SEKEZA-797279 format. One line per field, with one value per atom (N, C-alpha, C): residue number from 1; residue in three letters; chain; atom name; x, y, z. Coordinates in Angstrom, 1 decimal. Example, Ala and Ser with C-alpha at 12.3 -4.5 7.8 and 13.67 -1.06 7.14 Angstrom:
2
num (1 | 1 | 1 | 2 | 2 | 2) .
residuo (ALA | ALA | ALA | SER | SER | SER) .
cadena (A | A | A | A | A | A) .
atomo (N | CA | C | N | CA | C) .
X (13.2 | 12.3 | 13.2 | 12.8 | 13.7 | 12.9) .
Y (-5.7 | -4.5 | -3.3 | -2.2 | -1.1 | 0.0) .
Z (7.8 | 7.8 | 7.8 | 7.1 | 7.1 | 7.9) .
This chain:
134
num (1 | 1 | 1 | 2 | 2 | 2 | 3 | 3 | 3 | 4 | 4 | 4 | 5 | 5 | 5 | 6 | 6 | 6 | 7 | 7 | 7 | 8 | 8 | 8 | 9 | 9 | 9 | 10 | 10 | 10 | 11 | 11 | 11 | 12 | 12 | 12 | 13 | 13 | 13 | 14 | 14 | 14 | 15 | 15 | 15 | 16 | 16 | 16 | 17 | 17 | 17 | 18 | 18 | 18 | 19 | 19 | 19 | 20 | 20 | 20 | 21 | 21 | 21 | 22 | 22 | 22 | 23 | 23 | 23 | 24 | 24 | 24 | 25 | 25 | 25 | 26 | 26 | 26 | 27 | 27 | 27 | 28 | 28 | 28 | 29 | 29 | 29 | 30 | 30 | 30 | 31 | 31 | 31 | 32 | 32 | 32 | 33 | 33 | 33 | 34 | 34 | 34 | 35 | 35 | 35 | 36 | 36 | 36 | 37 | 37 | 37 | 38 | 38 | 38 | 39 | 39 | 39 | 40 | 40 | 40 | 41 | 41 | 41 | 42 | 42 | 42 | 43 | 43 | 43 | 44 | 44 | 44 | 45 | 45 | 45 | 46 | 46 | 46 | 47 | 47 | 47 | 48 | 48 | 48 | 49 | 49 | 49 | 50 | 50 | 50 | 51 | 51 | 51 | 52 | 52 | 52 | 53 | 53 | 53 | 54 | 54 | 54 | 55 | 55 | 55 | 56 | 56 | 56 | 57 | 57 | 57 | 58 | 58 | 58 | 59 | 59 | 59 | 60 | 60 | 60 | 61 | 61 | 61 | 62 | 62 | 62 | 63 | 63 | 63 | 64 | 64 | 64 | 65 | 65 | 65 | 66 | 66 | 66 | 67 | 67 | 67 | 68 | 68 | 68 | 69 | 69 | 69 | 70 | 70 | 70 | 71 | 71 | 71 | 72 | 72 | 72 | 73 | 73 | 73 | 74 | 74 | 74 | 75 | 75 | 75 | 76 | 76 | 76 | 77 | 77 | 77 | 78 | 78 | 78 | 79 | 79 | 79 | 80 | 80 | 80 | 81 | 81 | 81 | 82 | 82 | 82 | 83 | 83 | 83 | 84 | 84 | 84 | 85 | 85 | 85 | 86 | 86 | 86 | 87 | 87 | 87 | 88 | 88 | 88 | 89 | 89 | 89 | 90 | 90 | 90 | 91 | 91 | 91 | 92 | 92 | 92 | 93 | 93 | 93 | 94 | 94 | 94 | 95 | 95 | 95 | 96 | 96 | 96 | 97 | 97 | 97 | 98 | 98 | 98 | 99 | 99 | 99 | 100 | 100 | 100 | 101 | 101 | 101 | 102 | 102 | 102 | 103 | 103 | 103 | 104 | 104 | 104 | 105 | 105 | 105 | 106 | 106 | 106 | 107 | 107 | 107 | 108 | 108 | 108 | 109 | 109 | 109 | 110 | 110 | 110 | 111 | 111 | 111 | 112 | 112 | 112 | 113 | 113 | 113 | 114 | 114 | 114 | 115 | 115 | 115 | 116 | 116 | 116 | 117 | 117 | 117 | 118 | 118 | 118 | 119 | 119 | 119 | 120 | 120 | 120 | 121 | 121 | 121 | 122 | 122 | 122 | 123 | 123 | 123 | 124 | 124 | 124 | 125 | 125 | 125 | 126 | 126 | 126 | 127 | 127 | 127 | 128 | 128 | 128 | 129 | 129 | 129 | 130 | 130 | 130 | 131 | 131 | 131 | 132 | 132 | 132 | 133 | 133 | 133 | 134 | 134 | 134) .
residuo (MET | MET | MET | ASP | ASP | ASP | TYR | TYR | TYR | HIS | HIS | HIS | HIS | HIS | HIS | LYS | LYS | LYS | ARG | ARG | ARG | THR | THR | THR | LEU | LEU | LEU | ALA | ALA | ALA | GLU | GLU | GLU | PHE | PHE | PHE | ASN | ASN | ASN | LEU | LEU | LEU | GLU | GLU | GLU | LEU | LEU | LEU | LEU | LEU | LEU | ASN | ASN | ASN | ARG | ARG | ARG | GLU | GLU | GLU | ILE | ILE | ILE | GLU | GLU | GLU | ALA | ALA | ALA | LEU | LEU | LEU | GLY | GLY | GLY | GLU | GLU | GLU | LYS | LYS | LYS | ASN | ASN | ASN | GLU | GLU | GLU | LEU | LEU | LEU | LEU | LEU | LEU | SER | SER | SER | THR | THR | THR | LYS | LYS | LYS | LEU | LEU | LEU | PHE | PHE | PHE | THR | THR | THR | ILE | ILE | ILE | GLN | GLN | GLN | LEU | LEU | LEU | ILE | ILE | ILE | ILE | ILE | ILE | GLU | GLU | GLU | GLU | GLU | GLU | LEU | LEU | LEU | VAL | VAL | VAL | THR | THR | THR | ASN | ASN | ASN | ILE | ILE | ILE | LEU | LEU | LEU | LYS | LYS | LYS | TYR | TYR | TYR | GLY | GLY | GLY | LYS | LYS | LYS | GLN | GLN | GLN | THR | THR | THR | GLY | GLY | GLY | ALA | ALA | ALA | ASP | ASP | ASP | ASN | ASN | ASN | SER | SER | SER | ILE | ILE | ILE | GLU | GLU | GLU | ILE | ILE | ILE | GLU | GLU | GLU | ILE | ILE | ILE | HIS | HIS | HIS | THR | THR | THR | GLU | GLU | GLU | LYS | LYS | LYS | GLY | GLY | GLY | LYS | LYS | LYS | SER | SER | SER | VAL | VAL | VAL | LEU | LEU | LEU | ILE | ILE | ILE | ILE | ILE | ILE | SER | SER | SER | ASP | ASP | ASP | ASP | ASP | ASP | THR | THR | THR | ASP | ASP | ASP | ILE | ILE | ILE | PHE | PHE | PHE | ASN | ASN | ASN | PRO | PRO | PRO | LEU | LEU | LEU | THR | THR | THR | ALA | ALA | ALA | LYS | LYS | LYS | GLU | GLU | GLU | PRO | PRO | PRO | ASP | ASP | ASP | THR | THR | THR | THR | THR | THR | LEU | LEU | LEU | SER | SER | SER | ALA | ALA | ALA | GLU | GLU | GLU | GLU | GLU | GLU | ARG | ARG | ARG | ASP | ASP | ASP | ILE | ILE | ILE | GLY | GLY | GLY | GLY | GLY | GLY | LEU | LEU | LEU | GLY | GLY | GLY | LEU | LEU | LEU | PHE | PHE | PHE | LEU | LEU | LEU | VAL | VAL | VAL | ARG | ARG | ARG | LYS | LYS | LYS | LYS | LYS | LYS | VAL | VAL | VAL | GLN | GLN | GLN | SER | SER | SER | LEU | LEU | LEU | SER | SER | SER | TYR | TYR | TYR | GLU | GLU | GLU | ASN | ASN | ASN | THR | THR | THR | ASN | ASN | ASN | GLY | GLY | GLY | LEU | LEU | LEU | ASN | ASN | ASN | ILE | ILE | ILE | VAL | VAL | VAL | ARG | ARG | ARG | ALA | ALA | ALA | VAL | VAL | VAL | ILE | ILE | ILE | LEU | LEU | LEU) .
cadena (A | A | A | A | A | A | A | A | A | A | A | A | A | A | A | A | A | A | A | A | A | A | A | A | A | A | A | A | A | A | A | A | A | A | A | A | A | A | A | A | A | A | A | A | A | A | A | A | A | A | A | A | A | A | A | A | A | A | A | A | A | A | A | A | A | A | A | A | A | A | A | A | A | A | A | A | A | A | A | A | A | A | A | A | A | A | A | A | A | A | A | A | A | A | A | A | A | A | A | A | A | A | A | A | A | A | A | A | A | A | A | A | A | A | A | A | A | A | A | A | A | A | A | A | A | A | A | A | A | A | A | A | A | A | A | A | A | A | A | A | A | A | A | A | A | A | A | A | A | A | A | A | A | A | A | A | A | A | A | A | A | A | A | A | A | A | A | A | A | A | A | A | A | A | A | A | A | A | A | A | A | A | A | A | A | A | A | A | A | A | A | A | A | A | A | A | A | A | A | A | A | A | A | A | A | A | A | A | A | A | A | A | A | A | A | A | A | A | A | A | A | A | A | A | A | A | A | A | A | A | A | A | A | A | A | A | A | A | A | A | A | A | A | A | A | A | A | A | A | A | A | A | A | A | A | A | A | A | A | A | A | A | A | A | A | A | A | A | A | A | A | A | A | A | A | A | A | A | A | A | A | A | A | A | A | A | A | A | A | A | A | A | A | A | A | A | A | A | A | A | A | A | A | A | A | A | A | A | A | A | A | A | A | A | A | A | A | A | A | A | A | A | A | A | A | A | A | A | A | A | A | A | A | A | A | A | A | A | A | A | A | A | A | A | A | A | A | A | A | A | A | A | A | A | A | A | A | A | A | A | A | A | A | A | A | A | A | A | A | A | A | A | A | A | A | A | A | A | A | A | A | A | A | A | A | A | A | A | A | A | A | A | A | A | A | A | A | A | A | A | A | A) .
atomo (N | CA | C | N | CA | C | N | CA | C | N | CA | C | N | CA | C | N | CA | C | N | CA | C | N | CA | C | N | CA | C | N | CA | C | N | CA | C | N | CA | C | N | CA | C | N | CA | C | N | CA | C | N | CA | C | N | CA | C | N | CA | C | N | CA | C | N | CA | C | N | CA | C | N | CA | C | N | CA | C | N | CA | C | N | CA | C | N | CA | C | N | CA | C | N | CA | C | N | CA | C | N | CA | C | N | CA | C | N | CA | C | N | CA | C | N | CA | C | N | CA | C | N | CA | C | N | CA | C | N | CA | C | N | CA | C | N | CA | C | N | CA | C | N | CA | C | N | CA | C | N | CA | C | N | CA | C | N | CA | C | N | CA | C | N | CA | C | N | CA | C | N | CA | C | N | CA | C | N | CA | C | N | CA | C | N | CA | C | N | CA | C | N | CA | C | N | CA | C | N | CA | C | N | CA | C | N | CA | C | N | CA | C | N | CA | C | N | CA | C | N | CA | C | N | CA | C | N | CA | C | N | CA | C | N | CA | C | N | CA | C | N | CA | C | N | CA | C | N | CA | C | N | CA | C | N | CA | C | N | CA | C | N | CA | C | N | CA | C | N | CA | C | N | CA | C | N | CA | C | N | CA | C | N | CA | C | N | CA | C | N | CA | C | N | CA | C | N | CA | C | N | CA | C | N | CA | C | N | CA | C | N | CA | C | N | CA | C | N | CA | C | N | CA | C | N | CA | C | N | CA | C | N | CA | C | N | CA | C | N | CA | C | N | CA | C | N | CA | C | N | CA | C | N | CA | C | N | CA | C | N | CA | C | N | CA | C | N | CA | C | N | CA | C | N | CA | C | N | CA | C | N | CA | C | N | CA | C | N | CA | C | N | CA | C | N | CA | C | N | CA | C | N | CA | C | N | CA | C | N | CA | C | N | CA | C | N | CA | C | N | CA | C | N | CA | C | N | CA | C | N | CA | C | N | CA | C | N | CA | C | N | CA | C | N | CA | C | N | CA | C | N | CA | C | N | CA | C | N | CA | C | N | CA | C | N | CA | C) .
X (49.9 | 50.9 | 51.2 | 51.2 | 51.9 | 53.6 | 53.2 | 54.5 | 54.2 | 54.8 | 55.4 | 56.6 | 56.7 | 58.6 | 57.8 | 58.7 | 58.5 | 59.8 | 60.2 | 61.0 | 61.1 | 62.1 | 61.8 | 62.1 | 62.1 | 62.1 | 64.0 | 64.1 | 65.9 | 66.4 | 66.1 | 66.5 | 66.2 | 64.3 | 64.3 | 64.9 | 65.0 | 66.0 | 64.5 | 64.9 | 63.7 | 64.6 | 65.7 | 67.0 | 65.8 | 66.2 | 66.5 | 65.5 | 63.9 | 62.4 | 61.8 | 62.6 | 62.6 | 62.7 | 64.1 | 64.5 | 63.8 | 63.1 | 62.5 | 60.8 | 60.6 | 59.5 | 59.7 | 60.7 | 61.3 | 60.8 | 61.7 | 61.8 | 60.3 | 59.4 | 57.9 | 57.5 | 57.6 | 57.2 | 57.5 | 58.8 | 59.2 | 58.4 | 58.7 | 58.8 | 56.7 | 55.7 | 55.0 | 54.3 | 55.2 | 55.1 | 53.8 | 54.2 | 53.1 | 53.5 | 52.5 | 52.8 | 53.7 | 55.0 | 55.6 | 54.8 | 53.5 | 52.9 | 51.8 | 51.8 | 51.6 | 52.4 | 54.0 | 54.9 | 55.0 | 55.4 | 55.5 | 54.3 | 53.3 | 52.3 | 52.5 | 52.9 | 52.9 | 54.1 | 55.3 | 56.7 | 56.7 | 55.9 | 55.1 | 54.3 | 54.0 | 52.5 | 53.2 | 54.3 | 55.4 | 56.2 | 57.6 | 57.1 | 57.6 | 56.0 | 55.6 | 54.9 | 54.0 | 54.1 | 54.8 | 55.5 | 57.3 | 58.0 | 58.1 | 58.8 | 58.3 | 56.6 | 56.6 | 56.2 | 56.0 | 56.4 | 58.0 | 58.7 | 59.9 | 61.1 | 59.8 | 60.0 | 59.1 | 58.7 | 57.3 | 56.0 | 56.1 | 55.8 | 56.3 | 55.6 | 56.4 | 56.0 | 57.7 | 57.9 | 57.9 | 56.7 | 56.5 | 57.0 | 58.5 | 59.5 | 60.1 | 61.1 | 62.7 | 62.6 | 61.4 | 60.9 | 59.9 | 59.9 | 58.6 | 58.2 | 57.8 | 57.8 | 57.3 | 57.5 | 56.3 | 56.2 | 54.6 | 55.4 | 54.2 | 55.3 | 54.6 | 54.2 | 52.6 | 51.8 | 51.7 | 51.5 | 51.0 | 50.2 | 49.4 | 48.7 | 47.2 | 47.0 | 46.1 | 44.6 | 44.1 | 42.3 | 41.3 | 40.3 | 39.9 | 40.1 | 41.7 | 42.3 | 43.1 | 42.8 | 43.2 | 44.5 | 45.8 | 47.0 | 46.2 | 46.3 | 46.6 | 48.0 | 47.7 | 48.8 | 48.2 | 48.9 | 48.5 | 49.7 | 49.7 | 51.0 | 50.9 | 51.8 | 51.3 | 52.3 | 51.8 | 53.0 | 52.4 | 53.4 | 52.3 | 53.7 | 53.7 | 54.0 | 52.4 | 53.0 | 51.6 | 50.9 | 49.7 | 48.3 | 48.8 | 47.8 | 47.8 | 47.5 | 46.4 | 45.6 | 46.5 | 47.1 | 47.2 | 46.9 | 45.8 | 44.6 | 43.4 | 44.0 | 43.4 | 44.3 | 45.8 | 46.5 | 45.8 | 46.1 | 45.1 | 45.7 | 45.0 | 45.6 | 46.3 | 47.5 | 47.8 | 46.6 | 47.1 | 45.9 | 47.3 | 46.5 | 47.3 | 47.1 | 46.3 | 46.4 | 47.0 | 48.3 | 49.4 | 50.6 | 51.4 | 52.6 | 53.5 | 54.6 | 55.2 | 55.9 | 56.2 | 56.6 | 55.8 | 54.8 | 53.1 | 52.9 | 53.3 | 52.3 | 52.6 | 51.9 | 53.1 | 53.7 | 55.1 | 55.6 | 54.6 | 54.6 | 54.1 | 52.8 | 52.6 | 51.1 | 50.8 | 52.2 | 51.7 | 52.6 | 53.1 | 52.9 | 52.0 | 51.2 | 49.9 | 48.9 | 49.0 | 48.2 | 48.3 | 49.0 | 49.7 | 49.2 | 49.4 | 49.1 | 47.6 | 46.5 | 45.2 | 45.0 | 45.8 | 45.2 | 45.3 | 46.4 | 46.9 | 46.3 | 45.1 | 44.1 | 42.8 | 42.3 | 40.8 | 40.4 | 41.1 | 40.4 | 42.2 | 41.8 | 43.2 | 42.0 | 42.2 | 41.1 | 42.8 | 42.4 | 42.8 | 42.0 | 42.9 | 42.6 | 43.2 | 42.8 | 43.6 | 43.3 | 44.0 | 43.3 | 44.7 | 44.1 | 45.2 | 46.9 | 46.0 | 47.8 | 48.6 | 47.8 | 48.4 | 48.1 | 48.9 | 48.5 | 47.9 | 47.0 | 46.5 | 46.2 | 47.3 | 46.9 | 46.6 | 45.6 | 45.1 | 44.5 | 46.0 | 45.6 | 45.0 | 44.1 | 43.8 | 44.2 | 44.4 | 45.7 | 44.8 | 44.2 | 43.5 | 45.1) .
Y (93.1 | 94.2 | 94.2 | 93.6 | 94.1 | 94.5 | 95.9 | 96.6 | 97.1 | 96.5 | 97.4 | 97.8 | 98.8 | 99.1 | 100.3 | 100.3 | 99.9 | 100.7 | 102.3 | 102.4 | 103.5 | 103.4 | 104.6 | 106.0 | 107.4 | 108.6 | 108.5 | 107.6 | 108.2 | 107.6 | 107.0 | 105.5 | 105.8 | 106.5 | 106.2 | 106.9 | 106.3 | 106.9 | 106.9 | 108.1 | 108.7 | 107.3 | 108.1 | 107.4 | 106.0 | 105.4 | 104.2 | 103.1 | 103.8 | 103.8 | 103.7 | 105.4 | 105.5 | 104.6 | 103.7 | 102.7 | 101.4 | 101.3 | 100.2 | 100.2 | 101.7 | 102.0 | 101.4 | 102.0 | 101.6 | 100.5 | 99.8 | 97.6 | 97.8 | 97.7 | 97.8 | 97.8 | 98.4 | 99.1 | 98.4 | 98.4 | 97.9 | 96.2 | 95.5 | 94.7 | 93.7 | 94.7 | 94.8 | 95.5 | 95.9 | 97.2 | 97.9 | 98.5 | 99.8 | 100.9 | 101.4 | 103.3 | 104.0 | 104.5 | 104.9 | 106.9 | 106.8 | 108.3 | 107.3 | 106.4 | 105.9 | 105.5 | 105.2 | 104.9 | 106.1 | 107.6 | 109.0 | 109.3 | 109.3 | 109.7 | 108.9 | 107.6 | 106.4 | 107.9 | 108.0 | 108.4 | 110.4 | 111.0 | 112.3 | 112.6 | 111.6 | 111.8 | 111.2 | 109.9 | 109.7 | 111.3 | 111.1 | 112.5 | 113.5 | 114.2 | 115.2 | 114.6 | 113.8 | 113.9 | 113.1 | 112.3 | 111.3 | 112.8 | 113.8 | 114.9 | 115.9 | 116.4 | 116.6 | 116.2 | 114.6 | 114.1 | 114.3 | 114.4 | 114.2 | 116.0 | 116.4 | 117.9 | 118.7 | 118.1 | 119.2 | 118.4 | 116.5 | 116.1 | 115.6 | 116.1 | 116.4 | 115.2 | 114.7 | 113.1 | 113.0 | 112.2 | 111.6 | 111.1 | 110.3 | 108.8 | 108.8 | 108.3 | 108.2 | 107.4 | 105.9 | 105.1 | 105.6 | 107.0 | 106.9 | 106.6 | 106.1 | 105.9 | 105.9 | 105.7 | 105.6 | 104.6 | 104.1 | 103.3 | 103.3 | 102.6 | 102.4 | 101.8 | 101.8 | 100.6 | 100.4 | 99.6 | 99.1 | 98.6 | 98.4 | 97.5 | 98.3 | 96.7 | 96.8 | 96.3 | 97.7 | 97.1 | 97.1 | 96.9 | 97.0 | 97.2 | 97.7 | 97.5 | 98.5 | 99.3 | 100.9 | 100.8 | 101.9 | 101.3 | 102.5 | 101.4 | 102.0 | 102.2 | 103.6 | 103.8 | 104.7 | 103.8 | 104.3 | 104.4 | 105.4 | 106.3 | 106.4 | 105.9 | 106.0 | 106.8 | 107.6 | 107.8 | 108.0 | 107.9 | 108.1 | 109.5 | 110.3 | 111.6 | 112.1 | 113.6 | 113.9 | 114.1 | 113.8 | 113.9 | 116.2 | 115.3 | 116.7 | 115.5 | 116.5 | 116.6 | 117.1 | 116.4 | 117.3 | 117.9 | 116.9 | 117.6 | 118.5 | 119.2 | 120.6 | 121.6 | 121.4 | 122.7 | 123.6 | 124.9 | 125.8 | 125.4 | 126.2 | 125.3 | 126.6 | 126.9 | 127.6 | 129.1 | 130.2 | 130.7 | 130.8 | 129.6 | 129.7 | 130.7 | 131.6 | 132.8 | 133.5 | 133.9 | 134.4 | 134.4 | 134.7 | 134.7 | 133.9 | 132.8 | 132.6 | 133.5 | 134.4 | 135.9 | 136.3 | 136.2 | 136.6 | 135.6 | 134.4 | 133.3 | 132.6 | 132.5 | 132.6 | 130.9 | 130.8 | 129.3 | 127.8 | 127.1 | 126.0 | 125.5 | 124.6 | 124.5 | 123.2 | 123.8 | 123.9 | 121.7 | 121.0 | 119.5 | 119.1 | 119.3 | 118.9 | 119.4 | 120.5 | 121.0 | 119.9 | 119.6 | 118.6 | 117.4 | 116.7 | 115.8 | 115.3 | 115.9 | 116.2 | 116.2 | 116.5 | 117.0 | 115.6 | 114.1 | 112.7 | 112.1 | 112.0 | 110.9 | 110.7 | 109.7 | 109.8 | 109.8 | 109.9 | 110.5 | 109.7 | 111.1 | 111.3 | 111.3 | 110.4 | 110.7 | 110.5 | 111.2 | 111.1 | 110.2 | 109.9 | 109.4 | 109.5 | 109.5 | 109.5 | 108.0 | 106.6 | 105.8 | 105.2 | 105.3 | 104.1 | 104.7 | 106.6 | 108.0 | 107.3 | 107.2 | 106.8 | 108.1 | 108.9 | 109.4 | 108.6 | 108.1 | 107.4 | 108.5 | 108.6 | 108.9 | 108.0 | 108.2 | 106.4 | 107.7 | 107.2 | 107.7 | 106.8 | 107.3 | 106.1 | 106.4 | 106.2 | 105.9 | 105.5 | 105.8 | 105.5 | 104.2) .
Z (53.5 | 53.6 | 54.6 | 56.0 | 57.4 | 58.0 | 58.4 | 59.0 | 59.9 | 61.5 | 62.5 | 63.0 | 63.6 | 64.0 | 65.2 | 66.0 | 67.6 | 68.0 | 68.4 | 68.5 | 70.2 | 70.8 | 72.1 | 71.0 | 72.0 | 71.2 | 70.6 | 71.8 | 71.7 | 71.3 | 70.9 | 69.4 | 68.3 | 67.9 | 66.7 | 65.9 | 64.4 | 62.9 | 61.6 | 61.4 | 61.1 | 59.4 | 59.0 | 58.3 | 57.8 | 59.2 | 58.7 | 58.7 | 58.8 | 59.2 | 57.9 | 56.9 | 55.1 | 54.5 | 54.7 | 53.8 | 54.2 | 55.4 | 55.8 | 55.1 | 54.9 | 54.1 | 52.7 | 52.2 | 50.2 | 49.9 | 51.1 | 50.7 | 51.3 | 51.6 | 51.9 | 50.4 | 49.9 | 49.0 | 48.1 | 47.8 | 46.4 | 47.0 | 48.1 | 48.2 | 47.8 | 48.1 | 47.9 | 47.4 | 45.9 | 44.7 | 44.8 | 45.9 | 46.0 | 44.5 | 44.7 | 43.4 | 44.5 | 43.7 | 44.1 | 44.5 | 43.9 | 44.6 | 46.1 | 46.5 | 47.8 | 48.5 | 48.0 | 48.7 | 49.4 | 48.6 | 49.2 | 49.7 | 49.5 | 51.0 | 52.3 | 51.9 | 53.6 | 54.1 | 53.7 | 53.9 | 54.2 | 53.7 | 54.0 | 55.2 | 55.0 | 56.5 | 57.9 | 57.8 | 58.6 | 58.6 | 58.3 | 58.5 | 58.9 | 58.5 | 59.0 | 61.1 | 60.8 | 61.9 | 62.9 | 62.6 | 63.7 | 64.0 | 63.3 | 63.3 | 64.6 | 64.1 | 65.5 | 67.0 | 66.7 | 67.9 | 68.6 | 68.0 | 68.6 | 68.8 | 68.2 | 68.7 | 69.4 | 69.2 | 70.1 | 71.2 | 71.2 | 72.1 | 73.8 | 74.6 | 75.7 | 76.2 | 76.7 | 77.2 | 78.7 | 78.8 | 80.7 | 80.7 | 80.8 | 80.9 | 80.4 | 80.5 | 79.8 | 78.5 | 78.1 | 77.6 | 76.8 | 76.5 | 75.4 | 74.1 | 73.4 | 72.4 | 71.8 | 70.1 | 68.6 | 68.3 | 67.7 | 66.7 | 66.0 | 65.0 | 63.6 | 62.9 | 62.3 | 61.5 | 60.1 | 59.2 | 58.0 | 57.4 | 57.2 | 56.7 | 55.8 | 55.3 | 54.3 | 54.9 | 54.0 | 54.4 | 53.6 | 52.5 | 51.4 | 50.5 | 50.0 | 49.3 | 49.4 | 50.0 | 50.7 | 52.6 | 52.0 | 53.3 | 53.9 | 55.3 | 56.9 | 57.0 | 58.0 | 58.6 | 60.1 | 60.8 | 62.5 | 63.3 | 63.5 | 63.8 | 66.0 | 66.4 | 68.0 | 69.3 | 69.8 | 70.6 | 71.8 | 73.1 | 74.9 | 74.8 | 74.4 | 75.1 | 75.5 | 76.1 | 76.3 | 75.5 | 75.9 | 75.0 | 73.3 | 72.5 | 72.2 | 70.2 | 70.2 | 68.6 | 67.7 | 66.4 | 65.7 | 65.5 | 64.7 | 64.3 | 64.0 | 65.5 | 65.7 | 65.4 | 64.5 | 64.2 | 63.2 | 63.7 | 62.6 | 61.9 | 61.0 | 59.2 | 58.7 | 58.0 | 57.1 | 56.2 | 56.2 | 54.9 | 53.8 | 52.9 | 52.2 | 50.6 | 51.5 | 50.1 | 50.7 | 51.2 | 51.8 | 51.4 | 50.7 | 50.8 | 51.4 | 51.3 | 52.8 | 53.5 | 52.9 | 53.5 | 54.6 | 54.3 | 55.1 | 56.2 | 55.9 | 56.8 | 57.4 | 58.7 | 60.0 | 59.9 | 60.4 | 60.6 | 61.3 | 60.4 | 60.9 | 60.4 | 60.4 | 59.7 | 58.3 | 58.0 | 56.2 | 55.7 | 57.2 | 56.8 | 56.9 | 58.1 | 58.0 | 56.6 | 57.1 | 55.6 | 54.0 | 54.0 | 52.6 | 53.2 | 54.6 | 55.0 | 54.7 | 55.0 | 55.0 | 53.5 | 52.8 | 51.5 | 50.5 | 51.0 | 50.4 | 51.4 | 51.7 | 52.4 | 52.6 | 52.3 | 52.3 | 53.5 | 54.9 | 56.2 | 57.4 | 58.3 | 59.5 | 60.4 | 60.9 | 62.5 | 63.4 | 65.0 | 66.1 | 66.8 | 68.0 | 69.2 | 70.5 | 71.8 | 73.0 | 73.5 | 73.4 | 74.1 | 75.2 | 76.4 | 78.0 | 77.2 | 77.4 | 77.5 | 76.7 | 75.1 | 73.8 | 72.7 | 72.0 | 70.5 | 69.5 | 69.2 | 67.9 | 66.7 | 65.5 | 64.3 | 63.5 | 62.4 | 61.7 | 60.6 | 60.0 | 58.6 | 57.2 | 56.6 | 55.3 | 53.9 | 53.5 | 52.2 | 51.0 | 50.0 | 48.3 | 47.6) .
């Protein structure tokens, strides 16, 4: 299973991407739980890039790759906005009620719970998040 999607931030369409991911899941007979996890990670990370990524140029882009490695799905999301490591975001205090808790951070908290591993690196001006999904 190999998938590659690259768009500028201006032309990025999450709905289109989700349809492509669903078609990929059907074609490769992905379990619905794995497909849901891939879509959750993409939605959380891409939404953060689109909302908070400081653009460094008019043609900043997001690239998404999915492939299989030793029976596991590997999702790589890279962007060329300003350097930002989403893994350094403070984890929400889940012992507090929704009203008491600070806004934000819950999406990444869920992502961390759904993957075998999650890593970040910045290479040649690219923010690269790599998620390994069982």
